[in-house]
DRENDO-1510 file (C-alpha; in Angstrom, 1 decimal, always signed):
<recs>
REC; n; res; u; v; w
REC; 1; MET; +23.7; +40.4; +30.5 .
REC; 2; LYS; +24.5; +37.5; +28.1 .
REC; 3; LYS; +22.1; +34.6; +28.3 .
REC; 4; ILE; +23.8; +31.3; +29.1 .
REC; 5; ALA; +21.5; +29.1; +27.1 .
REC; 6; LEU; +18.4; +29.4; +24.9 .
REC; 7; THR; +15.3; +28.4; +26.8 .
REC; 8; THR; +12.8; +26.6; +24.7 .
REC; 9; THR; +9.4; +26.8; +26.3 .
REC; 10; LEU; +6.5; +25.3; +24.5 .
REC; 11; LEU; +3.0; +26.7; +24.9 .
REC; 12; LEU; +0.7; +24.1; +23.5 .
REC; 13; PHE; -3.1; +23.8; +23.7 .
REC; 14; ALA; -4.1; +20.2; +24.3 .
REC; 15; VAL; -7.5; +19.7; +22.9 .
REC; 16; ALA; -8.9; +16.1; +22.8 .
REC; 17; LEU; -11.2; +15.9; +19.8 .
REC; 18; PHE; -13.0; +12.7; +18.8 .
REC; 19; ALA; -14.2; +13.3; +15.3 .
REC; 20; GLN; -17.2; +11.3; +14.2 .
REC; 21; MET; -17.3; +9.9; +10.7 .
REC; 22; VAL; -19.4; +12.1; +8.3 .
REC; 23; SER; -22.7; +10.4; +7.4 .
REC; 24; ILE; -24.8; +10.8; +4.3 .
REC; 25; THR; -28.0; +9.1; +3.2 .
REC; 26; TYR; -28.7; +7.5; -0.2 .
REC; 27; ASP; -32.2; +7.9; -1.7 .
REC; 28; TYR; -32.9; +4.9; -4.0 .
REC; 29; GLU; -35.8; +6.4; -5.8 .
REC; 30; LEU; -34.1; +9.8; -6.5 .
REC; 31; ASN; -30.8; +8.1; -7.0 .
REC; 32; ARG; -29.2; +11.0; -5.1 .
REC; 33; PHE; -28.0; +11.7; -1.6 .
REC; 34; THR; -29.9; +13.6; +1.0 .
REC; 35; GLU; -31.3; +16.9; -0.4 .
REC; 36; ASN; -28.8; +16.4; -3.3 .
REC; 37; GLU; -25.9; +17.3; -0.9 .
REC; 38; PRO; -22.4; +16.9; -2.3 .
REC; 39; LEU; -20.1; +14.1; -1.2 .
REC; 40; PRO; -17.7; +14.8; +1.7 .
REC; 41; ALA; -14.2; +15.6; +0.5 .
REC; 42; GLU; -10.8; +14.6; +1.9 .
REC; 43; THR; -12.4; +12.7; +4.8 .
REC; 44; SER; -13.8; +9.2; +5.5 .
REC; 45; PHE; -17.6; +9.0; +5.4 .
REC; 46; LEU; -20.5; +6.6; +5.8 .
REC; 47; ILE; -23.2; +5.9; +3.2 .
REC; 48; ASN; -26.5; +4.9; +4.8 .
REC; 49; GLY; -29.6; +3.6; +2.9 .
REC; 50; SER; -32.5; +1.3; +2.8 .
REC; 51; ALA; -32.4; -2.2; +1.3 .
REC; 52; PRO; -35.0; -4.9; +0.6 .
REC; 53; GLU; -35.3; -7.6; +3.3 .
REC; 54; ASN; -33.7; -10.3; +1.1 .
REC; 55; VAL; -30.6; -8.1; +0.5 .
REC; 56; THR; -27.7; -9.2; +2.7 .
REC; 57; TYR; -24.8; -7.4; +1.0 .
REC; 58; VAL; -24.4; -3.9; -0.5 .
REC; 59; GLU; -21.4; -2.8; -2.4 .
REC; 60; VAL; -20.4; +0.8; -3.4 .
REC; 61; SER; -17.8; +1.5; -6.0 .
REC; 62; ILE; -16.3; +5.0; -6.8 .
REC; 63; TYR; -15.1; +5.8; -10.3 .
REC; 64; THR; -13.6; +8.8; -12.1 .
REC; 65; GLN; -16.1; +10.9; -13.9 .
REC; 66; GLN; -15.3; +9.2; -17.2 .
REC; 67; GLY; -17.4; +6.3; -16.1 .
REC; 68; LYS; -17.0; +2.6; -15.2 .
REC; 69; GLU; -16.8; +1.0; -18.6 .
REC; 70; ASP; -13.5; -0.8; -19.0 .
REC; 71; ARG; -12.2; +1.0; -16.0 .
REC; 72; GLU; -11.3; -0.2; -12.5 .
REC; 73; PRO; -12.9; +1.6; -9.6 .
REC; 74; LEU; -10.9; +4.0; -7.5 .
REC; 75; ALA; -12.2; +2.3; -4.5 .
REC; 76; THR; -14.8; -0.3; -3.5 .
REC; 77; SER; -16.4; -0.8; -0.1 .
REC; 78; ALA; -19.2; -3.1; +1.2 .
REC; 79; TRP; -21.7; -3.7; +3.9 .
REC; 80; LYS; -22.5; -7.2; +5.1 .
REC; 81; GLN; -25.7; -8.1; +7.0 .
REC; 82; SER; -24.9; -8.8; +10.6 .
REC; 83; PHE; -26.1; -12.0; +12.4 .
REC; 84; ASN; -28.5; -9.9; +14.6 .
REC; 85; ARG; -29.7; -7.6; +11.9 .
REC; 86; THR; -32.8; -5.5; +12.7 .
REC; 87; GLY; -34.5; -3.4; +10.1 .
REC; 88; ASN; -33.4; -3.0; +6.5 .
REC; 89; THR; -30.7; -0.2; +6.7 .
REC; 90; PHE; -27.2; -0.6; +5.3 .
REC; 91; HIS; -24.1; +1.3; +6.3 .
REC; 92; VAL; -21.2; +1.4; +3.8 .
REC; 93; PRO; -18.0; +3.0; +5.1 .
REC; 94; ILE; -15.9; +4.9; +2.5 .
REC; 95; SER; -12.3; +5.3; +3.6 .
REC; 96; TYR; -11.1; +6.6; +0.2 .
REC; 97; LYS; -10.7; +10.4; +0.5 .
REC; 98; LEU; -12.3; +12.2; -2.4 .
REC; 99; GLN; -10.8; +15.4; -3.7 .
REC; 100; GLU; -12.7; +18.6; -3.1 .
REC; 101; ASP; -14.7; +20.3; -5.8 .
REC; 102; ARG; -14.4; +17.3; -8.1 .
REC; 103; THR; -16.9; +15.0; -9.9 .
REC; 104; TYR; -17.2; +11.2; -9.5 .
REC; 105; ASP; -19.4; +8.4; -10.6 .
REC; 106; LEU; -20.7; +5.8; -8.1 .
REC; 107; GLY; -22.1; +2.3; -8.5 .
REC; 108; ILE; -24.4; +0.9; -5.8 .
REC; 109; ARG; -25.1; -2.8; -6.0 .
REC; 110; TYR; -27.5; -4.9; -4.0 .
REC; 111; TYR; -26.9; -8.7; -3.5 .
REC; 112; ARG; -28.9; -11.5; -2.0 .
REC; 113; HIS; -27.8; -14.8; -0.5 .
REC; 114; VAL; -27.3; -17.8; -2.9 .
REC; 115; ASP; -29.1; -20.9; -1.5 .
REC; 116; SER; -27.9; -24.5; -1.8 .
REC; 117; THR; -30.0; -25.2; -4.9 .
REC; 118; GLU; -28.6; -22.2; -6.8 .
REC; 119; ARG; -25.1; -23.1; -5.7 .
REC; 120; VAL; -25.4; -26.6; -7.3 .
REC; 121; LEU; -26.8; -25.2; -10.5 .
REC; 122; LEU; -24.0; -22.6; -10.6 .
REC; 123; PHE; -21.4; -25.4; -10.2 .
REC; 124; ASN; -23.0; -27.6; -12.8 .
REC; 125; GLN; -23.1; -24.8; -15.3 .
REC; 126; LEU; -19.5; -23.7; -14.7 .
REC; 127; ASN; -18.2; -27.3; -14.8 .
REC; 128; LYS; -20.1; -27.7; -18.1 .
REC; 129; TYR; -18.3; -24.6; -19.5 .
REC; 130; LEU; -14.9; -25.9; -18.4 .
REC; 131; ARG; -15.4; -29.3; -20.0 .
REC; 132; ALA; -16.6; -27.7; -23.2 .
REC; 133; TYR; -13.6; -25.4; -23.3 .
REC; 134; LEU; -11.2; -28.3; -22.6 .
REC; 135; TRP; -12.7; -30.4; -25.3 .
REC; 136; GLN; -12.1; -27.6; -27.8 .
REC; 137; SER; -8.5; -27.1; -26.5 .
REC; 138; PHE; -7.3; -30.6; -27.5 .
REC; 139; GLU; -6.9; -32.1; -30.9 .
REC; 140; ILE; -5.7; -35.5; -32.3 .
REC; 141; ARG; -2.6; -35.3; -34.5 .
REC; 142; LYS; -0.7; -38.4; -35.5 .
REC; 143; GLU; -2.3; -40.5; -32.8 .
REC; 144; LYS; -1.3; -38.0; -30.2 .
REC; 145; ILE; -3.2; -35.4; -28.1 .
REC; 146; ARG; -2.1; -31.9; -28.8 .
REC; 147; LEU; -3.1; -28.6; -27.2 .
REC; 148; VAL; -4.3; -25.9; -29.6 .
REC; 149; ASN; -2.5; -23.3; -27.4 .
REC; 150; SER; +0.3; -23.4; -24.9 .
REC; 151; PRO; -0.6; -24.9; -21.5 .
REC; 152; LYS; -0.1; -21.5; -19.8 .
REC; 153; GLN; -2.5; -19.8; -22.3 .
REC; 154; ILE; -5.1; -22.4; -21.7 .
REC; 155; TYR; -4.6; -22.3; -18.0 .
REC; 156; LYS; -5.1; -18.5; -18.1 .
REC; 157; SER; -8.2; -18.8; -20.2 .
REC; 158; LEU; -9.7; -21.3; -17.8 .
REC; 159; ASN; -9.3; -18.8; -15.0 .
REC; 160; THR; -10.7; -16.0; -17.1 .
REC; 161; LEU; -13.7; -18.2; -18.0 .
REC; 162; VAL; -14.6; -18.7; -14.3 .
REC; 163; ASN; -14.0; -15.1; -13.3 .
REC; 164; ASP; -16.1; -13.8; -16.1 .
REC; 165; ALA; -18.9; -16.2; -15.2 .
REC; 166; LEU; -18.8; -15.0; -11.5 .
REC; 167; GLN; -19.0; -11.3; -12.3 .
REC; 168; ARG; -22.5; -11.1; -10.7 .
REC; 169; TYR; -21.4; -13.0; -7.6 .
REC; 170; ARG; -19.5; -12.0; -4.5 .
REC; 171; GLY; -17.9; -13.8; -1.6 .
REC; 172; THR; -18.8; -12.0; +1.6 .
REC; 173; VAL; -15.7; -13.2; +3.5 .
REC; 174; GLU; -13.1; -13.6; +0.8 .
REC; 175; PRO; -13.0; -13.6; -3.0 .
REC; 176; ILE; -14.9; -16.6; -4.5 .
REC; 177; PHE; -12.3; -17.7; -7.0 .
REC; 178; GLN; -8.6; -16.9; -6.9 .
REC; 179; GLY; -7.5; -19.1; -9.8 .
REC; 180; PHE; -6.8; -22.8; -10.3 .
REC; 181; SER; -3.8; -24.3; -8.7 .
REC; 182; ASP; -0.4; -25.1; -10.2 .
REC; 183; ILE; -1.5; -28.8; -10.2 .
REC; 184; ALA; -4.0; -27.9; -12.9 .
REC; 185; LEU; -1.3; -26.3; -15.0 .
REC; 186; LEU; +1.0; -29.3; -14.5 .
REC; 187; GLN; -1.8; -31.7; -15.7 .
REC; 188; LEU; -2.2; -29.6; -18.8 .
REC; 189; GLU; +1.5; -29.8; -19.5 .
REC; 190; GLN; +1.5; -33.6; -19.0 .
REC; 191; ALA; -1.6; -34.1; -21.2 .
REC; 192; ASP; +0.1; -32.4; -24.2 .
REC; 193; GLY; +1.8; -35.0; -26.5 .
REC; 194; LYS; +0.3; -38.1; -24.8 .
REC; 195; GLU; -0.7; -41.0; -27.1 .
REC; 196; VAL; -4.4; -41.6; -27.5 .
REC; 197; LYS; -5.9; -44.7; -26.0 .
REC; 198; ASN; -8.1; -45.3; -29.0 .
REC; 199; PRO; -6.5; -43.9; -32.2 .
REC; 200; THR; -9.5; -44.9; -34.3 .
REC; 201; LEU; -11.7; -42.2; -32.8 .
REC; 202; LYS; -11.8; -38.8; -34.6 .
REC; 203; GLN; -11.9; -35.3; -33.3 .
REC; 204; ASP; -15.6; -34.9; -34.1 .
REC; 205; THR; -16.7; -37.8; -32.0 .
REC; 206; ALA; -19.3; -37.1; -29.3 .
REC; 207; SER; -16.8; -37.4; -26.6 .
REC; 208; LEU; -13.0; -37.6; -26.5 .
REC; 209; ASP; -12.9; -39.0; -23.0 .
REC; 210; ASP; -12.2; -42.5; -24.2 .
REC; 211; ALA; -9.5; -41.4; -26.6 .
REC; 212; LEU; -7.6; -39.0; -24.3 .
REC; 213; PRO; -4.9; -40.1; -21.8 .
REC; 214; SER; -5.5; -40.3; -18.1 .
REC; 215; ALA; -4.0; -36.9; -17.6 .
REC; 216; TYR; -7.0; -35.4; -19.3 .
REC; 217; GLY; -9.4; -37.1; -17.0 .
REC; 218; ASN; -7.3; -36.2; -14.0 .
REC; 219; LEU; -7.4; -32.6; -15.2 .
REC; 220; GLN; -11.2; -32.5; -15.4 .
REC; 221; ASP; -11.4; -34.0; -11.9 .
REC; 222; ILE; -9.0; -31.4; -10.5 .
REC; 223; LEU; -10.8; -28.5; -12.1 .
REC; 224; ALA; -14.2; -29.8; -10.8 .
REC; 225; SER; -12.8; -30.3; -7.3 .
REC; 226; GLU; -11.2; -26.9; -7.0 .
REC; 227; LEU; -14.3; -25.2; -8.5 .
REC; 228; LYS; -16.5; -27.0; -6.0 .
REC; 229; PHE; -14.2; -25.9; -3.1 .
REC; 230; ALA; -14.3; -22.3; -4.3 .
REC; 231; LEU; -18.1; -22.2; -4.5 .
REC; 232; ASN; -18.4; -23.8; -1.0 .
REC; 233; LYS; -18.4; -20.3; +0.6 .
REC; 234; ASP; -20.9; -17.7; +1.7 .
REC; 235; ILE; -21.9; -16.4; -1.8 .
REC; 236; VAL; -24.3; -13.6; -2.8 .
REC; 237; VAL; -25.6; -12.7; -6.2 .
REC; 238; LEU; -26.4; -9.4; -7.7 .
REC; 239; THR; -30.1; -8.6; -7.6 .
REC; 240; ASP; -30.2; -4.8; -8.3 .
REC; 241; GLN; -27.9; -2.0; -9.0 .
REC; 242; ARG; -27.9; +1.8; -9.5 .
REC; 243; TYR; -25.4; +4.1; -11.2 .
REC; 244; ILE; -24.9; +7.7; -10.3 .
REC; 245; ASP; -23.3; +9.8; -13.0 .
REC; 246; ASN; -21.1; +12.9; -12.4 .
REC; 247; TYR; -21.8; +13.6; -8.7 .
REC; 248; ASP; -20.0; +16.5; -7.1 .
REC; 249; THR; -17.9; +16.7; -4.0 .
REC; 250; GLU; -18.0; +19.5; -1.5 .
REC; 251; ASN; -15.9; +22.6; -1.8 .
REC; 252; ARG; -14.2; +22.6; +1.6 .
REC; 253; PRO; -13.6; +25.9; +3.4 .
REC; 254; GLY; -10.1; +27.2; +3.7 .
REC; 255; TYR; -8.3; +27.7; +7.0 .
REC; 256; PHE; -5.4; +29.4; +8.6 .
REC; 257; GLY; -3.3; +28.4; +11.6 .
REC; 258; LEU; -2.9; +30.3; +14.8 .
REC; 259; ASN; +0.6; +29.7; +16.2 .
REC; 260; VAL; +1.9; +30.4; +19.7 .
REC; 261; GLY; +5.5; +29.6; +20.2 .
REC; 262; TYR; +8.9; +30.4; +21.6 .
REC; 263; GLY; +11.8; +31.3; +19.3 .
REC; 264; ALA; +15.1; +33.1; +18.8 .
REC; 265; ALA; +16.5; +35.7; +16.4 .
REC; 266; PHE; +20.3; +35.5; +15.8 .
REC; 267; PHE; +22.0; +38.9; +15.5 .
REC; 268; GLY; +25.6; +37.6; +14.8 .
REC; 269; GLY; +28.6; +36.3; +16.6 .
REC; 270; GLU; +30.5; +33.0; +16.3 .
REC; 271; VAL; +29.1; +29.5; +16.1 .
REC; 272; ASP; +30.4; +28.8; +19.6 .
REC; 273; ASN; +29.4; +32.2; +21.0 .
REC; 274; PRO; +26.2; +33.4; +19.1 .
REC; 275; ASN; +24.6; +36.7; +19.7 .
REC; 276; TYR; +20.9; +36.2; +20.0 .
REC; 277; ASP; +17.8; +36.7; +22.1 .
REC; 278; SER; +14.6; +34.7; +22.4 .
REC; 279; GLY; +11.0; +35.2; +23.4 .
REC; 280; LEU; +7.4; +34.4; +23.0 .
REC; 281; TYR; +5.7; +35.1; +19.7 .
REC; 282; LEU; +2.3; +34.9; +18.0 .
REC; 283; GLY; +1.9; +34.0; +14.3 .
REC; 284; LEU; -0.6; +33.3; +11.5 .
REC; 285; GLY; +0.0; +30.4; +9.0 .
REC; 286; VAL; -1.4; +29.8; +5.6 .
REC; 287; PRO; -1.0; +26.2; +4.3 .
REC; 288; LEU; +1.1; +25.7; +1.2 .
REC; 289; SER; -1.4; +23.0; +0.1 .
REC; 290; THR; -4.6; +21.4; +1.4 .
REC; 291; SER; -4.8; +18.8; -1.3 .
REC; 292; ARG; -4.5; +15.2; -0.3 .
REC; 293; ILE; -2.5; +14.3; -3.4 .
REC; 294; ALA; +0.1; +17.1; -2.9 .
REC; 295; PRO; +3.6; +16.1; -1.8 .
REC; 296; LYS; +4.0; +15.5; +1.9 .
REC; 297; PHE; +6.2; +18.5; +2.4 .
REC; 298; LEU; +3.5; +20.8; +1.0 .
REC; 299; ARG; +0.8; +19.2; +3.0 .
REC; 300; ASN; +2.8; +19.6; +6.3 .
REC; 301; ALA; +4.1; +23.1; +5.6 .
REC; 302; SER; +2.6; +26.6; +5.9 .
REC; 303; LEU; +3.8; +30.1; +5.2 .
REC; 304; LEU; +4.0; +31.8; +8.6 .
REC; 305; ALA; +4.1; +35.5; +9.6 .
REC; 306; GLY; +4.4; +36.4; +13.3 .
REC; 307; ILE; +5.4; +39.0; +15.8 .
REC; 308; PHE; +7.3; +38.7; +19.1 .
REC; 309; VAL; +5.4; +39.8; +22.2 .
REC; 310; ASN; +8.3; +41.7; +23.7 .
REC; 311; ASN; +11.4; +43.5; +22.3 .
REC; 312; MET; +14.8; +41.8; +22.5 .
REC; 313; GLU; +18.3; +42.7; +23.5 .
REC; 314; ASP; +21.6; +42.0; +21.9 .
REC; 315; ASP; +24.8; +41.0; +23.7 .
REC; 316; GLN; +25.5; +44.7; +24.4 .
REC; 317; GLN; +22.1; +45.1; +26.1 .
REC; 318; ARG; +20.9; +47.3; +23.2 .
REC; 319; GLU; +17.2; +47.1; +22.6 .
REC; 320; ILE; +16.1; +45.3; +19.4 .
REC; 321; SER; +12.6; +46.1; +18.2 .
REC; 322; GLY; +11.1; +46.1; +14.8 .
REC; 323; PRO; +10.3; +48.8; +12.2 .
REC; 324; VAL; +6.7; +50.3; +12.0 .
REC; 325; LEU; +5.1; +47.8; +14.4 .
REC; 326; GLY; +7.6; +48.5; +17.3 .
REC; 327; ARG; +8.2; +44.8; +17.9 .
REC; 328; PRO; +10.4; +42.3; +16.1 .
REC; 329; TYR; +8.5; +40.3; +13.5 .
REC; 330; PHE; +9.3; +37.5; +11.1 .
REC; 331; LEU; +8.3; +35.7; +8.0 .
REC; 332; GLY; +9.1; +32.0; +7.4 .
REC; 333; LEU; +7.9; +28.4; +7.1 .
REC; 334; ASP; +6.0; +26.4; +9.6 .
REC; 335; TYR; +6.4; +22.6; +9.4 .
REC; 336; LYS; +4.6; +19.8; +11.2 .
REC; 337; LEU; +6.6; +17.7; +13.6 .
REC; 338; PHE; +3.8; +15.8; +15.2 .
REC; 339; SER; +0.2; +16.5; +16.3 .
REC; 340; PHE; -0.1; +20.2; +17.1 .
REC; 341; VAL; +3.7; +20.8; +17.4 .
REC; 342; ARG; +5.4; +22.8; +14.6 .
REC; 343; ILE; +9.0; +23.9; +13.9 .
REC; 344; ASN; +9.3; +27.4; +12.5 .
REC; 345; ALA; +12.2; +29.0; +10.6 .
REC; 346; GLY; +12.7; +32.1; +8.5 .
REC; 347; ALA; +13.9; +35.6; +8.7 .
REC; 348; ALA; +13.2; +38.3; +11.3 .
REC; 349; LEU; +12.9; +41.9; +10.5 .
REC; 350; LEU; +14.5; +43.9; +13.3 .
REC; 351; GLU; +15.4; +47.5; +14.2 .
REC; 352; ARG; +18.2; +48.7; +16.4 .
REC; 353; ARG; +17.9; +52.2; +17.9 .
REC; 354; LYS; +20.5; +54.6; +19.3 .
REC; 355; GLU; +20.6; +54.7; +23.1 .
REC; 356; ASP; +21.1; +58.4; +23.4 .
REC; 357; ASN; +18.1; +59.7; +21.4 .
REC; 358; GLY; +16.2; +56.6; +20.4 .
REC; 359; THR; +16.5; +57.3; +16.7 .
REC; 360; ARG; +16.8; +54.4; +14.2 .
REC; 361; GLU; +20.3; +53.2; +13.9 .
REC; 362; SER; +19.8; +50.3; +11.5 .
REC; 363; VAL; +17.2; +47.8; +10.1 .
REC; 364; LEU; +18.3; +44.2; +10.3 .
REC; 365; ILE; +17.2; +41.0; +8.6 .
REC; 366; ARG; +18.4; +38.1; +10.7 .
REC; 367; PRO; +17.7; +34.3; +10.9 .
REC; 368; PHE; +14.9; +33.1; +13.1 .
REC; 369; VAL; +14.0; +29.7; +14.5 .
REC; 370; GLY; +11.3; +28.6; +16.9 .
REC; 371; ILE; +8.9; +25.9; +18.0 .
REC; 372; SER; +5.2; +26.4; +18.4 .
REC; 373; GLY; +1.8; +25.0; +19.0 .
REC; 374; LYS; -0.7; +25.4; +16.2 .
REC; 375; ILE; -4.5; +25.5; +16.1 .
REC; 376; ASN; -6.3; +25.5; +12.7 .
REC; 377; ILE; -9.2; +27.8; +12.3 .
REC; 378; SER; -11.7; +27.3; +9.4 .
REC; 379; LEU; -12.4; +30.1; +7.0 .
REC; 380; SER; -15.6; +30.0; +5.1 .
REC; 381; LEU; -16.2; +32.4; +2.3 .
REC; 382; ASP; -19.4; +33.1; +0.3 .
REC; 383; ASN; -19.5; +31.7; -3.2 .
</recs>
């Protein structure tokens, strides 16, 4: 009897899993992780360790195995001392997912709080550098003040000077310095070409302040004011650091997927009157890729082979089985829709037998589609 419609019954296994973040412990003296264990791969993890009592901030940076010199880190994460801290243990979460069976370098830096006295000394020193750089950036030509470089170049150099001087410092809430304002750039542009107030002074005088126009003095005040505001934050300074060279990540075990689903094989017919049958099936899937950097399609897709639980019937009530195994089976792709739910498509290998003597009439390869629930099962092999 011809089926009126295709019934799509989903058999899904709802398992509530709350995965805990993988945790590893850093040994300062050995400069290694617990028992020299590899770093977790393709998952977030937590680095725990001990810090001196005066350390309030710990930063961990991950680099490629070529090293950190002249190279930005792949990722940086930090731990900040809480208000009710007890003990001297830090916990740095790493959300950057490392590739399996690879080698990375790590930098671990320890910072202490900068007190008010150190903050004043830091400001005075930086302000002194800025004034000295500005002094060298102006010259007197034909009784006018001229910049030795363009205003934008000098503005960029001023920002670089401050950032370089603050390399050993960190802001625990936000970056310490994010560049001088556009007002500072405007003052530089206005100072260029202004007439000197005292043209009898020379470039090599002890100070050009009396000779320079008011724009120069305003610029110094603006830079000092913005610098003081930037340093008026919770700041820490580097007190110790460790560097780990060429550290391995784990070699994660492979896995395969167990699929339980409901699908249909199409035997022929017209689009508006297809000849098909459907049923429950079981399948095994092997992922096309487990790499985090692989294209999304490869990460979500698996090669799937499966077998129907029962034989089928075509529109003439002839039994449809499969060669060798005695059941219809298929080969195709399994693609993730959401959570445990997968859509399956491919080709079914079928066998039609004669009704009178049960001998093989024909072997068919026909389209197959289905929807299934999938559970991944780890597969660990000896090295």
